[in-house]
C-alpha positions in Angstrom: 144.8 87.9 80.9 141.2 87.4 81.7 139.1 86.7 84.5 136.4 84.5 85.1 134.0 87.1 85.8 135.1 88.9 82.1 134.3 85.7 80.7 130.8 85.4 82.2 130.0 89.1 81.5 131.5 88.9 77.8 129.0 85.8 77.2 126.1 87.7 78.7 127.0 90.6 76.3 127.4 88.4 73.4 124.1 86.5 74.2 125.5 83.1 74.3 125.8 80.2 76.6 128.8 78.2 77.3 128.2 75.7 74.6 127.8 77.9 72.0 131.3 79.7 73.3 132.9 76.4 73.4 131.7 75.7 69.6 133.0 79.3 68.7 136.3 78.7 70.2 136.9 75.3 69.4 137.2 74.0 72.7 134.9 71.6 74.9 132.1 72.8 77.2 133.8 71.4 80.2 137.1 73.6 79.4 134.9 76.7 79.3 133.2 75.3 82.7 136.4 75.2 84.5 137.6 78.6 83.0 134.5 80.2 84.3 134.7 78.5 87.6 138.3 79.9 88.3 138.8 82.3 91.0 140.2 85.8 89.5 142.2 85.1 86.5 141.5 82.3 84.3 144.2 79.7 84.6 144.7 77.3 81.5 146.6 76.5 78.4 147.4 80.0 76.7 146.1 78.6 73.4 142.8 78.0 74.8 142.8 81.5 76.6 143.7 83.0 73.0 141.0 80.9 71.4 138.0 82.4 73.8 139.3 86.0 73.5 139.3 85.6 69.7 135.9 84.0 70.0 134.6 87.0 72.0 136.3 89.4 69.4 134.7 87.7 66.4 131.4 88.3 68.4 132.1 91.9 68.7 133.1 91.8 72.4 136.3 93.2 73.5 138.3 92.0 76.6 139.8 95.2 78.5 142.7 94.2 80.7 143.3 96.0 84.0 144.2 99.6 83.7 144.1 99.1 79.8 142.3 101.7 77.7 139.7 100.3 75.0 141.3 100.1 71.4 138.4 101.1 69.4 136.2 103.2 71.8 132.6 102.7 71.9 130.2 101.5 74.7 131.6 99.3 77.4 131.5 98.3 81.0 134.3 98.0 83.2 134.4 96.9 87.2 135.9 99.5 89.4 138.5 98.2 91.9 136.9 97.3 95.3 137.0 100.4 97.6 137.4 102.8 94.8 135.4 106.0 94.5 133.7 107.5 91.9 
């Protein structure tokens, strides 16, 4: 659904800290900290993950899933798979 690296990158793009994200998503700061400390895909309650993704959308940051195209286009950043060329 969303990786910890995506969360940190999305926060950086939005120019907000963990506290601001927690407030925007209606979650606690420790919840955001746990999510961002995850290895790979963030584990957590689906409702919390949904709130984080919606908070980023409200801030104008689109979370793009693995192999998924951007729904609205525009500028963006995507990680390449390790070892891929290009």
